[in-house]
C-alpha positions as CSV (number, residue, x, y, z in Angstrom):
1,X,-0.2,-11.6,-20.3
2,X,0.5,-14.7,-22.5
3,X,3.6,-16.5,-23.6
4,X,3.4,-18.9,-26.6
5,X,-0.4,-18.6,-26.3
6,X,-0.4,-19.9,-22.7
7,X,-1.5,-17.6,-19.9
8,X,1.2,-16.4,-17.5
9,X,0.3,-17.0,-13.8
10,X,-0.8,-13.8,-12.1
11,X,2.0,-14.0,-9.6
12,X,4.5,-13.8,-12.5
13,X,2.7,-11.3,-14.7
14,X,3.3,-8.3,-12.5
15,X,7.1,-8.9,-12.0
16,X,7.5,-9.6,-15.7
17,X,5.7,-6.4,-16.6
18,X,7.9,-4.6,-14.0
19,X,11.0,-6.0,-15.7
20,X,9.8,-4.8,-19.1
21,X,9.1,-1.3,-17.7
22,X,12.6,-1.2,-16.1
23,X,14.2,-2.2,-19.4
24,X,12.5,0.6,-21.2
25,X,13.8,3.1,-18.6
26,X,17.3,1.7,-18.8
27,X,17.2,1.9,-22.6
28,X,16.0,5.5,-22.7
29,X,18.6,6.7,-20.1
30,X,21.4,4.9,-21.9
31,X,20.4,6.3,-25.3
32,X,20.2,9.8,-23.9
33,X,23.4,9.5,-22.0
34,X,21.7,10.3,-18.7
35,X,23.5,9.5,-15.4
36,X,23.0,6.2,-13.5
37,X,21.0,4.5,-16.3
38,X,20.8,1.1,-14.5
39,X,19.5,2.8,-11.3
40,X,17.6,5.9,-12.3
41,X,16.3,4.5,-15.6
42,X,14.1,1.8,-14.1
43,X,13.2,4.1,-11.2
44,X,12.0,6.9,-13.5
45,X,10.2,4.5,-15.9
46,X,8.6,2.7,-13.0
47,X,7.4,6.0,-11.5
48,X,5.9,7.2,-14.8
49,X,4.2,3.8,-15.3
50,X,2.8,3.8,-11.8
51,X,1.5,7.4,-12.1
52,X,-0.1,6.3,-15.5
53,X,-2.0,3.5,-13.8
54,X,0.1,0.6,-15.1
55,X,0.1,-2.3,-12.7
56,X,3.5,-3.9,-12.2
57,X,5.6,-5.4,-9.4
58,X,9.2,-5.7,-8.3
59,X,11.3,-8.7,-9.0
60,X,10.7,-10.5,-5.7
61,X,13.3,-13.1,-4.7
62,X,15.5,-12.1,-7.7
63,X,15.7,-8.6,-6.2
64,X,16.6,-10.0,-2.8
65,X,19.4,-12.2,-4.3
66,X,20.8,-9.3,-6.2
67,X,20.9,-7.1,-3.1
68,X,23.5,-9.5,-1.7
69,X,25.8,-8.3,-4.5
70,X,25.9,-4.9,-2.9
71,X,26.7,-6.4,0.5
72,X,29.7,-8.3,-1.1
73,X,30.7,-5.1,-2.9
74,X,30.9,-3.1,0.4
75,X,32.6,-6.0,2.3
76,X,35.2,-6.3,-0.5
77,X,36.1,-2.6,0.2
78,X,37.2,-3.4,3.8
79,X,40.9,-3.5,3.5
80,X,43.5,-3.8,6.3
81,X,44.3,-0.1,5.6
82,X,40.7,0.8,6.3
83,X,40.6,-1.2,9.5
84,X,43.6,0.8,10.7
85,X,41.6,4.0,10.0
86,X,38.5,3.0,12.0
87,X,39.5,4.8,15.2
88,X,39.9,8.0,13.1
89,X,36.3,7.7,11.9
90,X,34.9,7.8,15.4
91,X,34.2,11.5,15.5
92,X,32.7,11.5,12.0
93,X,30.5,8.5,12.8
94,X,29.4,10.0,16.1
95,X,28.0,13.0,14.2
96,X,25.3,10.7,12.8
97,X,23.6,10.4,16.2
98,X,22.8,14.2,16.6
99,X,21.9,14.3,12.9
100,X,19.2,11.7,13.3
101,X,18.0,13.3,16.5
102,X,17.6,16.7,14.8
103,X,15.9,15.1,11.8
104,X,13.4,13.5,14.2
105,X,12.9,16.7,16.2
106,X,12.1,18.6,13.1
107,X,10.3,15.9,11.1
108,X,7.8,14.6,13.6
109,X,6.2,18.0,14.2
110,X,6.3,18.7,10.4
111,X,4.3,15.5,9.6
112,X,2.1,15.9,12.7
113,X,1.2,19.6,12.6
114,X,1.8,20.6,9.0
115,X,0.7,17.5,7.2
116,X,-1.9,16.3,9.6
117,X,-0.6,12.7,10.2
118,X,-1.1,10.9,13.4
119,X,1.7,10.5,16.0
120,X,2.7,6.9,15.0
121,X,2.7,7.7,11.3
122,X,4.5,11.0,11.9
123,X,7.3,9.3,13.8
124,X,8.0,6.5,11.3
125,X,7.7,8.9,8.4
126,X,10.2,11.3,9.9
127,X,12.8,8.6,10.8
128,X,15.5,8.3,8.0
129,X,15.8,4.5,8.2
130,X,15.5,1.9,5.5
131,X,12.2,1.8,3.5
132,X,11.4,-1.8,4.5
133,X,12.4,-1.4,8.1
134,X,10.4,1.7,8.7
135,X,7.4,0.2,6.9
136,X,7.5,-2.9,9.0
137,X,8.0,-1.1,12.3
138,X,5.4,1.5,11.4
139,X,2.7,-1.1,10.5
140,X,3.4,-3.1,13.7
141,X,3.0,0.1,15.8
142,X,-0.3,1.0,14.1
143,X,0.9,3.5,11.5
144,X,-0.6,4.1,8.0
145,X,1.2,1.6,5.8
146,X,0.3,3.2,2.5
147,X,1.4,6.7,3.7
148,X,4.7,5.4,5.1
149,X,5.4,3.5,1.9
150,X,4.9,6.5,-0.3
151,X,6.9,8.9,2.0
152,X,9.9,6.7,2.3
153,X,9.9,5.7,-1.4
154,X,9.7,9.4,-2.3
155,X,12.6,10.2,0.1
156,X,14.8,7.5,-1.6
157,X,13.9,8.6,-5.1
158,X,14.5,12.3,-4.4
159,X,17.8,11.8,-2.6
160,X,19.2,9.4,-5.1
161,X,18.1,11.5,-8.1
162,X,19.4,14.8,-6.6
163,X,22.8,13.3,-5.4
164,X,24.5,13.3,-8.8
165,X,23.5,16.9,-9.5
166,X,24.6,18.0,-6.0
167,X,27.9,16.1,-6.1
168,X,28.8,17.5,-9.5
169,X,27.6,21.1,-8.8
170,X,28.7,21.6,-5.2
171,X,31.8,19.4,-5.0
172,X,32.8,18.8,-8.6
173,X,32.6,15.1,-8.0
174,X,30.5,13.6,-10.8
175,X,29.2,10.1,-10.5
176,X,30.6,8.6,-13.6
177,X,33.0,5.8,-12.6
178,X,32.5,2.3,-13.9
179,X,30.6,-0.1,-11.6
180,X,33.6,-2.4,-11.6
181,X,35.7,-4.8,-13.7
182,X,33.9,-7.0,-16.1
183,X,33.5,-10.7,-15.1
184,X,36.0,-11.8,-17.7
185,X,38.8,-9.9,-15.8
186,X,38.1,-11.3,-12.3
187,X,39.5,-14.8,-11.5
188,X,36.8,-17.5,-11.4
189,X,37.9,-18.6,-7.9
190,X,37.2,-15.1,-6.5
191,X,33.8,-15.1,-8.2
192,X,33.0,-18.4,-6.5
193,X,34.1,-17.0,-3.2
194,X,31.9,-14.0,-3.7
195,X,28.8,-16.2,-4.4
196,X,29.5,-18.2,-1.3
197,X,29.9,-15.1,0.8
198,X,26.7,-13.7,-0.7
199,X,24.4,-16.7,-0.1
200,X,25.9,-18.0,3.1
201,X,26.1,-14.5,4.6
202,X,22.5,-13.9,3.7
203,X,21.3,-17.2,5.1
204,X,23.2,-16.7,8.4
205,X,22.0,-13.1,8.8
206,X,18.4,-14.3,8.3
207,X,18.9,-17.0,10.9
208,X,20.1,-14.6,13.5
209,X,17.4,-12.0,12.5
210,X,19.9,-9.3,11.5
211,X,18.3,-6.3,10.0
212,X,19.2,-5.7,6.4
213,X,20.2,-9.3,6.2
214,X,20.5,-9.4,2.4
215,X,23.2,-6.7,2.6
216,X,24.8,-7.0,6.0
217,X,25.3,-10.7,6.1
218,X,27.2,-10.9,2.8
219,X,29.1,-7.7,3.7
220,X,30.5,-9.3,6.9
221,X,31.6,-12.5,5.1
222,X,33.0,-10.6,2.1
223,X,35.0,-8.3,4.5
224,X,36.5,-11.4,6.1
225,X,37.3,-12.8,2.7
226,X,39.0,-9.6,1.7
227,X,41.0,-9.3,4.9
228,X,42.2,-12.9,4.6
229,X,43.1,-12.5,0.9
230,X,40.5,-14.8,-0.6
231,X,39.2,-11.9,-2.7
232,X,40.9,-8.8,-4.1
233,X,38.1,-7.3,-6.2
234,X,34.5,-6.2,-6.0
235,X,31.8,-8.2,-7.7
236,X,31.8,-8.0,-11.5
237,X,30.3,-4.8,-13.1
238,X,27.5,-6.9,-14.6
239,X,26.3,-8.0,-11.2
240,X,26.5,-4.5,-9.7
241,X,24.5,-3.1,-12.7
242,X,21.9,-5.8,-12.2
243,X,21.6,-5.0,-8.5
244,X,21.1,-1.3,-9.5
245,X,18.3,-2.3,-11.9
246,X,16.3,-4.2,-9.3
247,X,16.8,-1.5,-6.7
248,X,15.5,1.3,-8.9
249,X,12.5,-0.8,-10.0
250,X,11.7,-1.9,-6.4
251,X,11.5,1.6,-5.1
252,X,9.3,2.7,-8.0
253,X,7.0,-0.3,-7.4
254,X,5.9,1.4,-4.1
255,X,3.9,3.8,-6.2
256,X,1.7,1.1,-7.7
257,X,-2.0,2.1,-7.7
258,X,-1.2,5.6,-6.4
259,X,-4.3,7.9,-6.3
260,X,-4.4,11.6,-7.0
261,X,-5.2,12.2,-3.4
262,X,-2.1,10.3,-2.3
263,X,-0.1,12.2,-4.9
264,X,-1.3,15.5,-3.6
265,X,-1.0,14.7,0.1
266,X,1.7,12.1,0.8
267,X,4.1,12.6,-2.0
268,X,4.0,16.4,-1.6
269,X,4.5,16.1,2.1
270,X,7.5,13.8,1.5
271,X,9.1,16.2,-1.0
272,X,8.8,19.0,1.5
273,X,10.5,16.8,4.1
274,X,13.2,15.9,1.6
275,X,14.1,19.6,1.4
276,X,14.4,19.7,5.2
277,X,16.5,16.5,5.3
278,X,18.8,17.8,2.5
279,X,19.5,21.0,4.5
280,X,20.3,19.1,7.7
281,X,22.5,16.5,6.1
282,X,24.4,19.2,4.1
283,X,25.1,21.0,7.4
284,X,26.6,17.9,8.9
285,X,28.6,17.1,5.8
286,X,30.1,20.6,5.9
287,X,30.9,20.1,9.6
288,X,32.8,16.9,8.7
289,X,34.6,18.7,5.8
290,X,35.5,21.8,7.7
291,X,36.7,19.7,10.7
292,X,39.0,17.7,8.5
293,X,37.1,14.5,9.2
294,X,36.5,13.5,5.5
295,X,36.8,14.8,2.0
296,X,33.8,16.5,0.5
297,X,32.7,13.6,-1.6
298,X,32.8,11.1,1.2
299,X,31.2,13.5,3.7
300,X,28.3,14.2,1.3
301,X,27.6,10.6,0.6
302,X,28.0,9.6,4.3
303,X,25.4,12.0,5.6
304,X,22.9,12.0,2.7
305,X,19.7,10.3,4.1
306,X,19.1,7.9,1.2
307,X,18.7,4.2,1.4
308,X,21.7,2.1,2.5
309,X,21.8,0.1,-0.7
310,X,21.3,3.1,-3.0
311,X,24.0,5.1,-1.2
312,X,26.4,2.2,-1.5
313,X,25.8,2.2,-5.3
314,X,26.4,5.9,-5.5
315,X,29.6,5.6,-3.5
316,X,30.9,2.9,-5.9
317,X,30.0,4.9,-9.0
318,X,31.5,8.1,-7.5
319,X,34.8,6.4,-6.8
320,X,34.4,7.2,-3.1
321,X,35.6,5.3,-0.1
322,X,32.7,2.8,-0.1
323,X,33.4,1.2,3.3
324,X,33.7,4.7,5.0
325,X,30.4,5.8,3.5
326,X,28.5,2.7,4.3
327,X,29.8,2.6,7.9
328,X,27.9,5.9,8.5
329,X,24.7,4.6,6.9
330,X,24.9,1.4,9.0
331,X,25.2,3.5,12.1
332,X,22.3,5.7,11.0
333,X,20.1,2.7,10.5
334,X,21.2,1.1,13.8
335,X,20.3,4.3,15.7
336,X,16.9,4.5,14.0
337,X,16.1,0.9,14.4
338,X,17.1,0.7,18.1
339,X,15.0,3.8,18.8
340,X,11.9,2.6,17.0
341,X,10.8,-0.1,19.5
342,X,11.3,2.3,22.4
343,X,9.2,5.0,20.8
344,X,6.6,2.4,19.8
345,X,6.2,1.3,23.4
346,X,4.7,4.6,24.5
347,X,2.9,5.1,21.2
348,X,1.2,1.7,21.3
349,X,-2.6,2.0,21.6
350,X,-2.8,5.5,20.3
351,X,-4.8,6.6,17.3
352,X,-2.5,7.0,14.3
353,X,-4.7,9.8,13.0
354,X,-4.9,8.4,9.4
355,X,-7.4,10.1,7.1
356,X,-10.0,8.1,5.2
357,X,-8.8,7.0,1.8
């Protein structure tokens, strides 16, 4: 790639190409009036580009910075009223633990016996944790990095793509709310406080090695700012839309250089597992609804096994109780992440059973 006849450095060429691919997807989705254009548009275009052999990359540090916007958005939803409701969430949140256990009990044998993966790869493929967390733990434990990347990317894409259809069809709760107020309608002082919460929270979370630092650190500081009255709004719509863009593109970038063999084996295996996950999560969502623990919209979004950041976006756009939804996803990730090192201990040194590529 060249700009004004000068070659663009290779470390910039792939992100720039990825940004161009994402903008095409955004434009097509917006022109056709399809749902979630800022999230699903780049995701769909990136997936098509990857399957077509186009080389591109995510937006690197830009993507990490914009993820902090979602942390601030979630933290800004923590009101005194919500804090007063926390004890009432206990039963609903507790349901996350058996849900994760059942997903693992079904998923590990599925990947091991049906798909032919080794024990380490099977475990980390089955765990409904964050894409980056499961990839990092899985590689350290000796799992197949490429397989894990494709399985979890497929899970996130499938869940996020199906959620608008399921919410609208099953619960009559379409995802069509605005992302937030435009920047022009939010006081400048609040926006400055949000930026400080985002960057300082991210830095502090990295320093203490908090998982999901780009989201959880800003979320904690933004919640404190909301409870003390420093902010009264979520980040501007423009910032949330930009965060959606990099999220969608980043997930699709996991498919770069995918082969027909990987498409036939790993992506197909992941889609089969997504059907299993959907069935299990819908059962737990129904338990929460029938037990009077949550409205249908919040229950569905709380138990859907998508990525934490992506589910936060869906909660915002669905007009759901964002803090309630994200609380469940944080608990899910904590359960998975705390369990991962324990399982890795007895798996260490085993053959991960990966097939030759």
